N, CA, C and O of each residue as an XYZ file, in Angstrom:
920
protein
N     -14.410    -14.532    -15.895
C     -13.186    -14.386    -15.088
C     -12.681    -12.940    -15.205
O     -12.296    -12.513    -16.293
N     -12.677    -12.176    -14.089
C     -12.272    -10.761    -14.184
C     -10.762    -10.609    -14.390
O      -9.961    -11.400    -13.893
N     -10.409     -9.578    -15.132
C      -9.002     -9.176    -15.321
C      -8.789     -7.852    -14.617
O      -9.631     -6.958    -14.695
N      -7.650     -7.724    -13.922
C      -7.348     -6.523    -13.162
C      -6.051     -5.872    -13.619
O      -5.130     -6.538    -14.091
N      -6.005     -4.546    -13.464
C      -4.752     -3.790    -13.526
C      -4.489     -3.278    -12.094
O      -5.294     -2.528    -11.540
N      -3.387     -3.680    -11.521
C      -3.080     -3.398    -10.116
C      -1.945     -2.387    -10.016
O      -0.922     -2.532    -10.686
N      -2.121     -1.357     -9.179
C      -1.149     -0.266     -9.062
C      -0.800     -0.038     -7.605
O      -1.683      0.201     -6.782
N       0.483     -0.109     -7.280
C       0.987      0.116     -5.905
C       2.114      1.156     -5.915
O       3.181      0.917     -6.480
N       1.866      2.306     -5.288
C       2.886      3.367     -5.219
C       2.919      4.033     -3.846
O       3.399      5.160     -3.724
N       2.421      3.360     -2.813
C       2.282      4.020     -1.502
C       3.600      4.245     -0.790
O       3.687      5.125      0.067
N       4.627      3.479     -1.116
C       5.936      3.620     -0.428
C       7.018      3.727     -1.479
O       6.804      4.326     -2.533
N       8.175      3.156     -1.205
C       9.312      3.348     -2.088
C       9.226      2.518     -3.385
O       9.899      2.826     -4.369
N       8.401      1.474     -3.373
C       8.293      0.593     -4.522
C       7.228      1.108     -5.497
O       6.106      1.418     -5.096
N       7.589      1.195     -6.766
C       6.630      1.455     -7.823
C       6.357      0.106     -8.469
O       7.250     -0.508     -9.052
N       5.089     -0.357     -8.357
C       4.763     -1.691     -8.799
C       3.420     -1.700     -9.553
O       2.427     -1.133     -9.096
N       3.423     -2.355    -10.706
C       2.221     -2.466    -11.524
C       2.104     -3.917    -11.974
O       3.105     -4.542    -12.327
N       0.886     -4.456    -11.964
C       0.696     -5.846    -12.367
C      -0.641     -6.001    -13.070
O      -1.540     -5.173    -12.922
N      -0.753     -7.069    -13.831
C      -2.062     -7.517    -14.348
C      -2.356     -8.872    -13.692
O      -1.447     -9.617    -13.326
N      -3.634     -9.161    -13.558
C      -4.030    -10.423    -12.929
C      -5.418    -10.810    -13.377
O      -6.181     -9.993    -13.894
N      -5.724    -12.058    -13.170
C      -7.093    -12.555    -13.339
C      -7.484    -13.322    -12.079
O      -6.771    -13.249    -11.078
N      -8.571    -14.037    -12.101
C      -9.032    -14.732    -10.905
C      -8.048    -15.809    -10.424
O      -8.048    -16.186     -9.252
N      -7.215    -16.294    -11.347
C      -6.271    -17.353    -10.978
C      -4.963    -16.853    -10.401
O      -4.226    -17.627     -9.790
N      -4.648    -15.541    -10.583
C      -3.428    -15.026    -10.016
C      -2.803    -13.949    -10.922
O      -3.419    -13.451    -11.864
N      -1.546    -13.620    -10.581
C      -0.811    -12.585    -11.276
C      -0.370    -13.099    -12.640
O       0.082    -14.235    -12.777
N      -0.512    -12.223    -13.665
C      -0.115    -12.570    -15.027
C       1.263    -11.933    -15.359
O       2.183    -12.619    -15.803
N       1.377    -10.606    -15.133
C       2.621     -9.912    -15.447
C       2.820     -8.851    -14.358
O       1.852     -8.315    -13.818
N       4.070     -8.560    -14.047
C       4.374     -7.573    -13.003
C       5.666     -6.853    -13.349
O       6.598     -7.450    -13.888
N       5.713     -5.551    -13.033
C       6.907     -4.736    -13.138
C       7.079     -3.987    -11.837
O       6.118     -3.444    -11.292
N       8.322     -3.958    -11.331
C       8.579     -3.291    -10.061
C       9.944     -2.598    -10.041
O      10.910     -3.069    -10.640
N       9.990     -1.491     -9.350
C      11.238     -0.773     -9.124
C      11.279     -0.373     -7.649
O      10.334      0.239     -7.152
N      12.360     -0.711     -6.945
C      12.456     -0.486     -5.513
C      13.354      0.701     -5.168
O      13.648      0.928     -3.995
N      13.785      1.443     -6.152
C      14.758      2.512     -5.887
C      14.131      3.777     -5.342
O      14.838      4.604     -4.765
N      12.819      3.960     -5.504
C      12.152      5.134     -4.983
C      12.366      6.355     -5.810
O      13.304      6.404     -6.606
N      11.503      7.374     -5.648
C      11.614      8.647     -6.303
C      11.525      8.570     -7.835
O      11.910      9.517     -8.521
N      11.027      7.469     -8.365
C      10.898      7.337     -9.819
C       9.463      6.967    -10.240
O       9.232      6.604    -11.394
N       8.523      7.057     -9.328
C       7.161      6.614     -9.618
C       6.556      7.345    -10.842
O       5.951      6.726    -11.717
N       6.738      8.667    -10.869
C       6.124      9.470    -11.946
C       6.703      9.083    -13.303
O       5.991      9.097    -14.307
N       7.974      8.741    -13.339
C       8.616      8.373    -14.591
C       8.253      6.952    -15.043
O       8.128      6.690    -16.239
N       8.090      6.057    -14.100
C       7.968      4.636    -14.423
C       6.543      4.121    -14.558
O       6.310      3.130    -15.250
N       5.594      4.773    -13.913
C       4.283      4.142    -13.799
C       3.608      3.907    -15.156
O       3.040      2.838    -15.380
N       3.661      4.882    -16.053
C       3.009      4.687    -17.360
C       3.793      3.658    -18.184
O       3.201      2.895    -18.947
N       5.112      3.637    -18.034
C       5.930      2.638    -18.731
C       5.554      1.256    -18.248
O       5.384      0.348    -19.060
N       5.419      1.072    -16.934
C       5.073     -0.232    -16.362
C       3.683     -0.680    -16.797
O       3.465     -1.849    -17.114
N       2.737      0.276    -16.809
C       1.373     -0.075    -17.244
C       1.408     -0.596    -18.695
O       0.791     -1.615    -19.006
N       2.118      0.096    -19.556
C       2.214     -0.301    -20.947
C       2.839     -1.669    -21.088
O       2.372     -2.490    -21.877
N       3.905     -1.925    -20.319
C       4.644     -3.175    -20.426
C       3.802     -4.385    -19.946
O       3.782     -5.429    -20.598
N       3.115     -4.228    -18.802
C       2.375     -5.397    -18.303
C       1.123     -5.647    -19.150
O       0.686     -6.789    -19.291
N       0.562     -4.605    -19.698
C      -0.573     -4.783    -20.582
C      -0.169     -5.538    -21.840
O      -0.869     -6.453    -22.273
N       0.966     -5.152    -22.430
C       1.443     -5.824    -23.635
C       1.852     -7.260    -23.352
O       1.567     -8.151    -24.153
N       2.522     -7.503    -22.216
C       2.925     -8.863    -21.862
C       1.722     -9.771    -21.648
O       1.771    -10.963    -21.950
N       0.644     -9.200    -21.125
C      -0.565     -9.987    -20.860
C      -1.416    -10.157    -22.082
O      -2.316    -10.997    -22.105
N      -1.142     -9.360    -23.120
C      -1.956     -9.417    -24.315
C      -3.301     -8.748    -24.120
O      -4.274     -9.090    -24.792
N      -3.360     -7.789    -23.198
C      -4.603     -7.082    -22.876
C      -4.656     -5.727    -23.550
O      -3.653     -5.020    -23.653
N      -5.847     -5.381    -24.006
C      -6.195     -3.981    -24.229
C      -7.042     -3.559    -23.054
O      -7.475     -4.414    -22.282
N      -7.294     -2.290    -22.889
C      -8.095     -1.867    -21.741
C      -9.524     -2.383    -21.821
O     -10.240     -2.409    -20.820
N      -9.937     -2.794    -23.020
C     -11.271     -3.384    -23.155
C     -11.360     -4.761    -22.498
O     -12.452     -5.289    -22.289
N     -10.191     -5.339    -22.172
C     -10.164     -6.639    -21.534
C     -10.032     -6.544    -20.021
O     -10.125     -7.551    -19.320
N      -9.812     -5.318    -19.514
C      -9.684     -5.110    -18.067
C     -11.063     -4.847    -17.479
O     -11.842     -4.059    -18.015
N     -11.354     -5.520    -16.364
C     -12.662     -5.375    -15.716
C     -12.647     -4.341    -14.580
O     -13.692     -3.793    -14.230
N     -11.466     -4.075    -14.006
C     -11.366     -3.059    -12.961
C      -9.906     -2.684    -12.761
O      -9.003     -3.501    -12.940
N      -9.701     -1.425    -12.384
C      -8.374     -0.973    -11.966
C      -8.343     -0.981    -10.445
O      -9.289     -0.558     -9.781
N      -7.247     -1.466     -9.921
C      -7.094     -1.605     -8.467
C      -5.909     -0.754     -8.021
O      -4.822     -0.853     -8.590
N      -6.118      0.080     -7.008
C      -5.037      0.973     -6.549
C      -4.840      0.899     -5.067
O      -5.794      0.745     -4.304
N      -3.585      1.009     -4.654
C      -3.243      1.082     -3.257
C      -3.608      2.491     -2.754
O      -3.133      3.492     -3.291
N      -4.448      2.553     -1.726
C      -5.168      3.796     -1.401
C      -4.602      4.577     -0.226
O      -5.179      5.583      0.186
N      -3.455      4.115      0.327
C      -2.890      4.781      1.485
C      -3.243      4.060      2.773
O      -4.077      3.154      2.795
N      -2.595      4.480      3.836
C      -1.678      5.617      3.970
C      -0.305      5.309      3.341
O      -0.016      4.189      2.921
N       0.505      6.345      3.302
C       1.845      6.194      2.737
C       2.397      7.525      2.295
O       2.021      8.573      2.820
N       3.289      7.483      1.330
C       3.915      8.690      0.802
C       2.889      9.565      0.081
O       2.164      9.087     -0.790
N       2.832     10.841      0.446
C       1.864     11.758     -0.210
C       2.091     11.759     -1.697
O       1.149     11.581     -2.469
N       3.315     11.953     -2.113
C       3.603     12.023     -3.551
C       3.334     10.702     -4.263
O       2.732     10.665     -5.336
N       3.793      9.624     -3.641
C       3.600      8.321     -4.266
C       2.113      7.987     -4.444
O       1.693      7.509     -5.498
N       1.328      8.247     -3.394
C      -0.111      7.974     -3.504
C      -0.772      8.826     -4.566
O      -1.604      8.345     -5.336
N      -0.390     10.112     -4.603
C      -0.989     11.025     -5.582
C      -0.687     10.541     -7.020
O      -1.557     10.588     -7.890
N       0.536     10.084     -7.252
C       0.895      9.593     -8.593
C       0.104      8.349     -8.938
O      -0.472      8.258    -10.022
N       0.070      7.402     -8.038
C      -0.614      6.129     -8.316
C      -2.115      6.295     -8.520
O      -2.691      5.730     -9.450
N      -2.740      7.072     -7.647
C      -4.182      7.279     -7.724
C      -4.528      8.104     -8.970
O      -5.533      7.827     -9.625
N      -3.733      9.088     -9.299
C      -3.989      9.895    -10.509
C      -3.919      9.025    -11.751
O      -4.750      9.156    -12.650
N      -2.931      8.135    -11.808
C      -2.799      7.233    -12.938
C      -4.013      6.304    -13.037
O      -4.565      6.095    -14.117
N      -4.413      5.752    -11.891
C      -5.527      4.820    -11.877
C      -6.827      5.510    -12.273
O      -7.620      4.956    -13.034
N      -7.045      6.712    -11.759
C      -8.284      7.438    -12.119
C      -8.288      7.838    -13.591
O      -9.334      7.817    -14.240
N      -7.108      8.205    -14.123
C      -7.045      8.551    -15.526
C      -7.399      7.409    -16.436
O      -8.093      7.592    -17.436
N      -6.912      6.202    -16.086
C      -7.233      5.013    -16.861
C      -8.725      4.697    -16.755
O      -9.372      4.355    -17.744
N      -9.255      4.817    -15.542
C     -10.688      4.527    -15.318
C     -11.574      5.457    -16.148
O     -12.529      5.020    -16.789
N     -11.235      6.749    -16.121
C     -12.021      7.720    -16.906
C     -11.921      7.436    -18.408
O     -12.919      7.466    -19.129
N     -10.703      7.164    -18.857
C     -10.493      6.968    -20.294
C     -11.098      5.698    -20.809
O     -11.603      5.661    -21.930
N     -11.058      4.648    -20.012
C     -11.554      3.320    -20.464
C     -12.924      2.960    -19.871
O     -13.448      1.873    -20.118
N     -13.500      3.888    -19.081
C     -14.815      3.650    -18.460
C     -14.799      2.389    -17.624
O     -15.626      1.493    -17.797
N     -13.803      2.335    -16.679
C     -13.624      1.153    -15.841
C     -13.922      1.526    -14.362
O     -13.721      2.670    -13.954
N     -14.401      0.541    -13.573
C     -14.590      0.791    -12.158
C     -13.235      0.783    -11.433
O     -12.262      0.201    -11.911
N     -13.200      1.443    -10.273
C     -11.987      1.580     -9.469
C     -12.171      0.900     -8.130
O     -13.158      1.132     -7.433
N     -11.208      0.054     -7.774
C     -11.181     -0.611     -6.471
C     -10.007     -0.035     -5.669
O      -8.878      0.008     -6.158
N     -10.280      0.404     -4.444
C      -9.232      0.981     -3.574
C      -8.999      0.059     -2.401
O      -9.941     -0.417     -1.766
N      -7.725     -0.189     -2.119
C      -7.358     -1.106     -1.044
C      -6.363     -0.448     -0.100
O      -5.386      0.153     -0.548
N      -6.601     -0.556      1.190
C      -5.713     -0.003      2.191
C      -4.279     -0.521      1.979
O      -4.058     -1.729      1.884
N      -3.331      0.384      1.907
C      -1.945      0.002      1.582
C      -1.298     -0.872      2.651
O      -0.560     -1.805      2.334
N      -1.576     -0.569      3.917
C      -0.999     -1.409      4.998
C      -1.685     -2.755      5.110
O      -1.045     -3.745      5.464
N      -2.953     -2.810      4.822
C      -3.662     -4.083      4.813
C      -3.113     -4.976      3.715
O      -2.953     -6.182      3.906
N      -2.820     -4.371      2.545
C      -2.271     -5.138      1.435
C      -0.909     -5.692      1.803
O      -0.579     -6.816      1.428
N      -0.117     -4.929      2.527
C       1.206     -5.412      2.941
C       1.052     -6.585      3.905
O       1.780     -7.572      3.798
N       0.117     -6.487      4.840
C      -0.120     -7.594      5.765
C      -0.630     -8.826      5.054
O      -0.220     -9.941      5.376
N      -1.522     -8.641      4.089
C      -2.035     -9.754      3.295
C      -0.922    -10.422      2.524
O      -0.848    -11.650      2.472
N      -0.049     -9.623      1.922
C       1.073    -10.176      1.176
C       2.002    -10.995      2.041
O       2.479    -12.052      1.627
N       2.263    -10.502      3.262
C       3.149    -11.237      4.156
C       2.540    -12.565      4.561
O       3.221    -13.590      4.569
N       1.246    -12.547      4.901
C       0.567    -13.762      5.315
C       0.536    -14.788      4.175
O       0.709    -15.984      4.410
N       0.320    -14.325      2.959
C       0.252    -15.220      1.822
C       1.622    -15.775      1.434
O       1.762    -16.976      1.204
N       2.632    -14.905      1.360
C       3.964    -15.339      0.913
C       4.666    -16.206      1.942
O       5.327    -17.186      1.602
N       4.511    -15.827      3.222
C       5.206    -16.545      4.292
C       4.363    -17.629      4.929
O       4.826    -18.367      5.799
N       3.087    -17.720      4.474
C       2.160    -18.670      5.068
C       2.090    -18.476      6.570
O       2.077    -19.436      7.340
N       2.044    -17.236      6.965
C       2.040    -16.870      8.377
C       0.615    -16.859      8.912
O      -0.299    -16.378      8.244
N       0.429    -17.383     10.101
C      -0.922    -17.524     10.683
C      -1.008    -16.838     12.059
O      -1.567    -17.402     12.999
N      -0.467    -15.651     12.169
C      -0.553    -14.919     13.404
C      -0.933    -13.489     13.212
O      -1.500    -13.142     12.176
N      -0.646    -12.643     14.166
C      -0.986    -11.221     14.142
C       0.110    -10.452     13.391
O       1.299    -10.647     13.645
N      -0.296     -9.590     12.479
C       0.648     -8.824     11.664
C       0.365     -7.337     11.843
O      -0.769     -6.877     11.712
N       1.435     -6.597     12.147
C       1.361     -5.133     12.219
C       2.182     -4.577     11.069
O       3.405     -4.713     11.043
N       1.486     -3.937     10.096
C       2.181     -3.328      8.961
C       2.533     -1.891      9.322
O       1.751     -1.201      9.976
N       3.702     -1.444      8.899
C       4.185     -0.117      9.269
C       4.881      0.569      8.117
O       5.647     -0.041      7.372
N       4.597      1.855      7.989
C       5.373      2.735      7.114
C       5.993      3.826      7.970
O       5.343      4.370      8.863
N       7.247      4.141      7.697
C       7.941      5.224      8.377
C       7.309      6.541      7.942
O       7.224      6.830      6.748
N       6.865      7.341      8.918
C       6.263      8.633      8.599
C       7.190      9.790      9.044
O       6.744     10.919      9.246
N       8.489      9.471      9.190
C       9.499     10.452      9.575
C       9.425     10.829     11.041
O       8.411     10.632     11.710
N      10.528     11.375     11.515
C      10.713     11.726     12.926
C      10.357     10.519     13.792
O      10.834      9.416     13.527
N       9.536     10.702     14.811
C       9.113      9.606     15.665
C       7.737      9.084     15.320
O       7.058      8.504     16.167
N       7.321      9.287     14.082
C       5.981      8.917     13.699
C       5.980      7.730     12.732
O       6.942      7.500     12.000
N       4.875      6.989     12.752
C       4.681      5.911     11.838
C       3.216      5.866     11.399
O       2.349      6.440     12.058
N       2.949      5.190     10.297
C       1.610      4.739      9.957
C       1.562      3.252     10.301
O       2.487      2.514      9.963
N       0.523      2.813     10.950
C       0.437      1.405     11.263
C      -1.000      0.912     11.305
O      -1.942      1.682     11.492
N      -1.134     -0.372     11.128
C      -2.407     -1.073     11.269
C      -2.115     -2.489     11.667
O      -1.018     -2.987     11.415
N      -3.075     -3.159     12.289
C      -2.863     -4.508     12.763
C      -3.984     -5.406     12.252
O      -5.166     -5.074     12.346
N      -3.571     -6.576     11.700
C      -4.523     -7.539     11.120
C      -4.159     -8.949     11.569
O      -3.037     -9.224     11.993
N      -5.157     -9.838     11.460
C      -4.832    -11.245     11.663
C      -4.522    -11.886     10.301
O      -4.515    -11.212      9.271
N      -4.268    -13.190     10.320
C      -3.809    -13.850      9.081
C      -4.886    -13.925      7.986
O      -4.591    -14.226      6.829
N      -6.143    -13.643      8.377
C      -7.223    -13.631      7.404
C      -7.577    -12.229      6.926
O      -8.627    -11.997      6.326
N      -6.661    -11.297      7.213
C      -6.817     -9.888      6.871
C      -8.013     -9.205      7.573
O      -8.519     -8.183      7.109
N      -8.446     -9.791      8.687
C      -9.466     -9.157      9.492
C      -8.841     -8.054     10.321
O      -7.836     -8.284     10.994
N      -9.418     -6.853     10.284
C      -8.822     -5.710     10.961
C      -8.951     -5.829     12.448
O     -10.034     -6.076     12.979
N      -7.795     -5.645     13.144
C      -7.788     -5.543     14.591
C      -7.664     -4.070     14.976
O      -8.389     -3.591     15.848
N      -6.756     -3.362     14.332
C      -6.609     -1.914     14.481
C      -6.504     -1.311     13.080
O      -5.579     -1.638     12.337
N      -7.437     -0.437     12.713
C      -7.438      0.185     11.408
C      -6.220      1.110     11.197
O      -5.687      1.658     12.161
N      -5.790      1.278      9.958
C      -4.642      2.095      9.661
C      -4.781      3.491     10.257
O      -5.832      4.127     10.169
N      -3.676      3.953     10.873
C      -3.678      5.283     11.501
C      -2.241      5.747     11.665
O      -1.312      4.972     11.438
N      -2.048      6.984     12.048
C      -0.732      7.467     12.367
C      -0.513      7.381     13.879
O      -1.468      7.396     14.657
N       0.734      7.293     14.275
C       1.036      7.210     15.706
C       2.432      7.774     15.972
O       3.309      7.727     15.110
N       2.616      8.296     17.151
C       3.940      8.699     17.643
C       4.445      7.574     18.524
O       3.689      6.995     19.305
N       5.718      7.269     18.394
C       6.301      6.222     19.206
C       6.485      6.704     20.646
O       7.519      7.265     21.012
N       5.463      6.470     21.435
C       5.463      6.906     22.842
C       4.759      5.887     23.696
O       4.487      4.780     23.230
N       4.452      6.223     24.937
C       3.843      5.270     25.842
C       2.436      4.834     25.383
O       2.004      3.713     25.650
N       1.746      5.731     24.697
C       0.420      5.386     24.198
C       0.496      4.248     23.154
O      -0.271      3.285     23.190
N       1.454      4.409     22.229
C       1.651      3.332     21.247
C       2.080      2.046     21.932
O       1.604      0.970     21.572
N       2.961      2.137     22.902
C       3.420      0.964     23.632
C       2.244      0.239     24.307
O       2.196     -0.991     24.324
N       1.301      1.007     24.861
C       0.163      0.395     25.517
C      -0.723     -0.359     24.526
O      -1.297     -1.398     24.853
N      -0.825      0.183     23.308
C      -1.609     -0.495     22.266
C      -0.972     -1.834     21.940
O      -1.669     -2.845     21.847
N       0.324     -1.855     21.767
C       1.005     -3.126     21.455
C       0.882     -4.124     22.583
O       0.649     -5.308     22.341
N       1.035     -3.663     23.817
C       0.941     -4.538     24.964
C      -0.469     -5.076     25.186
O      -0.645     -6.114     25.825
N      -1.480     -4.370     24.656
C      -2.848     -4.823     24.820
C      -3.152     -6.052     23.987
O      -4.147     -6.739     24.215
N      -2.273     -6.330     23.003
C      -2.434     -7.521     22.171
C      -1.559     -8.629     22.776
O      -0.341     -8.652     22.596
N      -2.199     -9.519     23.478
C      -1.491    -10.476     24.297
C      -1.050    -11.707     23.487
O      -1.400    -12.844     23.803
N      -0.278    -11.437     22.443
C       0.259    -12.513     21.599
C       1.420    -11.923     20.809
O       1.447    -10.714     20.577
N       2.380    -12.744     20.390
C       3.493    -12.229     19.574
C       2.989    -11.591     18.297
O       2.006    -12.042     17.708
N       3.671    -10.538     17.874
C       3.291     -9.769     16.687
C       4.474     -9.785     15.698
O       5.635     -9.680     16.091
N       4.146     -9.918     14.429
C       5.166     -9.724     13.393
C       4.997     -8.326     12.812
O       3.924     -7.975     12.322
N       6.060     -7.532     12.870
C       6.040     -6.185     12.308
C       6.690     -6.228     10.931
O       7.803     -6.730     10.775
N       5.983     -5.695      9.933
C       6.481     -5.734      8.566
C       6.401     -4.336      7.941
O       5.511     -3.548      8.262
N       7.342     -4.048      7.048
C       7.332     -2.751      6.348
C       8.509     -1.898      6.740
O       9.253     -2.242      7.658
N       8.685     -0.779      6.050
C       9.887      0.040      6.300
C       9.899      0.819      7.612
O      10.863      1.522      7.916
N       8.819      0.690      8.386
C       8.829      1.286      9.726
C       9.168      0.293     10.806
O       9.205      0.645     11.985
N       9.423     -0.968     10.418
C       9.626     -2.021     11.429
C      10.912     -1.811     12.236
O      10.942     -2.067     13.440
N      11.967     -1.347     11.572
C      13.238     -1.150     12.290
C      13.129     -0.053     13.342
O      13.705     -0.154     14.425
N      12.381      0.997     13.007
C      12.182      2.072     13.950
C      11.419      1.578     15.187
O      11.748      1.953     16.313
N      10.420      0.753     14.976
C       9.650      0.225     16.067
C      10.454     -0.778     16.886
O      10.303     -0.850     18.105
N      11.307     -1.552     16.218
C      12.180     -2.518     16.916
C      13.051     -1.808     17.935
O      13.223     -2.303     19.049
N      13.598     -0.667     17.578
C      14.445      0.110     18.499
C      13.626      0.622     19.664
O      14.099      0.661     20.800
N      12.377      1.022     19.375
C      11.525      1.559     20.438
C      11.070      0.447     21.375
O      10.968      0.669     22.582
N      10.792     -0.758     20.844
C      10.331     -1.880     21.654
C      11.526     -2.791     21.973
O      11.441     -4.003     21.778
N      12.604     -2.238     22.446
C      13.867     -2.952     22.602
C      13.757     -4.155     23.538
O      14.513     -5.117     23.401
N      12.827     -4.106     24.481
C      12.734     -5.195     25.449
C      11.527     -6.110     25.156
O      11.147     -6.927     25.994
N      10.936     -5.964     23.970
C       9.775     -6.762     23.627
C      10.184     -7.936     22.708
O      11.124     -7.806     21.925
N       9.495     -9.051     22.802
C       9.786    -10.231     21.975
C       8.808    -10.329     20.853
O       7.707    -10.859     21.007
N       9.224     -9.803     19.692
C       8.403     -9.865     18.510
C       9.320    -10.146     17.290
O      10.542    -10.169     17.435
N       8.740    -10.355     16.110
C       9.529    -10.505     14.870
C       9.435     -9.198     14.094
O       8.425     -8.495     14.134
N      10.545     -8.889     13.372
C      10.584     -7.644     12.603
C      11.122     -7.946     11.213
O      12.138     -8.622     11.046
N      10.393     -7.413     10.203
C      10.792     -7.645      8.797
C      10.737     -6.318      8.059
O       9.792     -6.036      7.322
N      11.776     -5.501      8.273
C      11.795     -4.169      7.680
C      12.073     -4.226      6.180
O      11.844     -3.249      5.466
N      12.573     -5.381      5.697
C      12.902     -5.502      4.284
C      11.755     -6.066      3.478
O      11.901     -6.286      2.276
N      10.615     -6.309      4.106
C       9.433     -6.800      3.377
C       8.706     -5.600      2.801
O       8.201     -4.766      3.553
N       8.643     -5.497      1.475
C       8.168     -4.292      0.805
C       6.848     -4.503      0.100
O       6.455     -5.625     -0.218
N       6.177     -3.393     -0.136
C       4.888     -3.391     -0.812
C       5.037     -3.899     -2.257
O       6.101     -3.790     -2.866
N       3.942     -4.454     -2.778
C       3.902     -4.932     -4.165
C       2.492     -4.917     -4.667
O       1.554     -5.168     -3.910
N       2.328     -4.626     -5.934
C       0.975     -4.677     -6.531
C       0.407     -6.082     -6.460
O      -0.812     -6.255     -6.482
N       1.264     -7.087     -6.377
C       0.793     -8.468     -6.287
C      -0.056     -8.690     -5.024
O      -0.951     -9.535     -5.005
N       0.241     -7.921     -3.978
C      -0.449     -8.129     -2.698
C      -1.871     -7.543     -2.721
O      -2.634     -7.740     -1.775
N      -2.225     -6.832     -3.784
C      -3.570     -6.277     -3.911
C      -4.570     -7.310     -4.426
O      -5.781     -7.139     -4.291
N      -4.042     -8.392     -5.022
C      -4.871     -9.274     -5.838
C      -6.030     -9.954     -5.105
O      -7.177     -9.875     -5.545
N      -5.729    -10.618     -3.989
C      -6.781    -11.391     -3.320
C      -7.897    -10.535     -2.771
O      -9.067    -10.915     -2.824
N      -7.533     -9.363     -2.236
C      -8.581     -8.443     -1.736
C      -9.333     -7.834     -2.902
O     -10.539     -7.605     -2.809
N      -8.637     -7.569     -4.002
C      -9.314     -7.005     -5.187
C     -10.384     -7.963     -5.721
O     -11.484     -7.550     -6.088
N     -10.038     -9.232     -5.754
C     -10.988    -10.222     -6.242
C     -12.264    -10.274     -5.362
O     -13.382    -10.367     -5.868
N     -12.059    -10.211     -4.067
C     -13.197    -10.208     -3.144
C     -14.032     -8.946     -3.326
O     -15.260     -9.021     -3.364
N     -13.387     -7.794     -3.437
C     -14.137     -6.543     -3.613
C     -14.876     -6.507     -4.946
O     -15.980     -5.969     -5.040
N     -14.257     -7.085     -5.977
C     -14.913     -7.107     -7.291
C     -16.175     -7.929     -7.232
O     -17.209     -7.509     -7.750
N     -16.117     -9.103     -6.607
C     -17.275     -9.977     -6.509
C     -18.383     -9.304     -5.723
O     -19.561     -9.541     -5.990
N     -18.019     -8.451     -4.741
C     -18.985     -7.746     -3.922
C     -19.408     -6.408     -4.550
O     -20.238     -5.686     -3.998
N     -18.812     -6.090     -5.731
C     -19.057     -4.814     -6.398
C     -18.717     -3.616     -5.463
O     -19.414     -2.602     -5.431
N     -17.637     -3.789     -4.728
C     -17.211     -2.749     -3.767
C     -16.268     -1.771     -4.492
O     -15.047     -1.859     -4.363
N     -16.843     -0.869     -5.234
C     -16.056      0.112     -6.009
C     -16.158      1.485     -5.345
O     -17.094      1.775     -4.600
N     -15.155      2.321     -5.645
C     -15.202      3.713     -5.154
C     -15.610      4.624     -6.303
O     -15.537      4.248     -7.472
N     -16.028      5.795     -5.956
C     -16.437      6.802     -6.957
C     -15.183      7.384     -7.587
O     -14.407      8.062     -6.914
N     -14.979      7.127     -8.870
C     -13.763      7.562     -9.543
C     -13.579      9.087     -9.474
O     -12.463      9.575     -9.297
N     -14.666      9.816     -9.613
C     -14.559     11.289     -9.662
C     -14.152     11.859     -8.323
O     -13.385     12.820     -8.275
N     -14.649     11.288     -7.221
C     -14.438     11.897     -5.929
C     -13.439     11.199     -5.006
O     -13.141     11.686     -3.915
N     -12.933     10.068     -5.453
C     -12.026      9.320     -4.569
C     -10.704     10.054     -4.382
O     -10.122     10.577     -5.332
N     -10.243     10.080     -3.127
C      -8.944     10.616     -2.749
C      -8.214      9.617     -1.889
O      -8.848      8.888     -1.126
N      -6.871      9.557     -1.990
C      -6.140      8.609     -1.125
C      -6.296      8.953      0.344
O      -6.648     10.071      0.720
N      -6.022      7.953      1.148
C      -6.062      8.150      2.608
C      -4.686      8.621      3.070
O      -3.843      7.830      3.493
N      -4.491      9.920      2.976
C      -3.189     10.486      3.373
C      -2.980     10.435      4.883
O      -1.839     10.391      5.344
N      -4.036     10.440      5.640
C      -4.048     10.481      7.103
C      -3.506     11.821      7.618
O      -4.223     12.575      8.276
N      -2.239     12.107      7.314
C      -1.679     13.386      7.730
C      -1.713     14.372      6.603
O      -1.565     13.975      5.447
N      -1.905     15.674      6.889
C      -1.840     16.672      5.817
C      -0.422     16.807      5.296
O       0.547     16.517      5.997
N      -0.320     17.260      4.037
C       1.001     17.446      3.432
C       1.539     18.795      3.843
O       0.854     19.811      3.726
N       2.777     18.802      4.329
C       3.426     20.054      4.741
C       4.563     20.403      3.776
O       5.439     19.586      3.494
N       4.521     21.615      3.293
C       5.631     22.116      2.487
C       6.722     22.602      3.427
O       6.428     23.223      4.449
N       7.952     22.331      3.100
C       9.051     22.814      3.923
C       9.115     24.326      3.846
O       8.973     24.910      2.771
N       9.329     24.954      4.981
C       9.406     26.389      5.036
C      10.745     26.856      4.452
O      11.806     26.379      4.856
N      10.687     27.755      3.538
C      11.906     28.296      2.934
C      12.324     29.516      3.707
O      11.574     30.484      3.833
N      13.547     29.456      4.229
C      14.049     30.591      5.007
C      14.491     31.710      4.040
O      15.216     31.480      3.073
N      14.034     32.888      4.339
C      14.385     34.021      3.480
C      15.740     34.591      3.883
O      16.023     34.790      5.064
N      16.548     34.841      2.902
C      17.872     35.412      3.143
C      17.822     36.905      2.896
O      17.397     37.368      1.837
N      18.254     37.629      3.873
C      18.247     39.082      3.734
C      19.322     39.536      2.788
O      20.496     39.204      2.949
N      18.909     40.306      1.787
C      19.845     40.808      0.797
C      20.326     42.181      1.203
O      19.535     43.096      1.431
N      21.600     42.304      1.286
C      22.161     43.620      1.703
C      22.589     44.386      0.478
O      23.084     45.508      0.593
């Protein structure tokens, strides 16, 4: 029976859990944002102790692989890779938006089409669309809220549930469309579990040395305006 260490830092939630084939054993989460770097090692230590695990009892580390926050992903993936290198463990990477859709389907027992969304600032979002069995309809990508995005949504001739922190933005854009919106449904390391188990059984691991998160968009540093000194 495999044991997992699960790490989710793609959005505002910093979440770490341990699990085995039967389900989640221990979990720690913080939803306040901007504290991932401070909390992640603390959470790893706490869930490992609560589970009674040493790293020799972990069979794989599982990490949320993006898209999402550049900083959050970098922190989570760096922590996961560090543990894998130190303990000689395989690494499983799971699409962050797919994990959110899987979590919604499992928790709500929903059996329809799910569009997971992260707010990417301005008029942009990260989104992907899955069915209730986590089969990909549209792979995770970035999009601008415009007529092209609207045509994609209209091409799916069935009601859609939008979940994630980008749902409210899309709701305003699709003001005359009949769909469900759950902007308060947040990411969790718990939602990585079922896909992690499947990937582990298939030995679907990533190369620890070369793996990078799926940022989708490049990271931009804010331009600092120079003040003329007189």
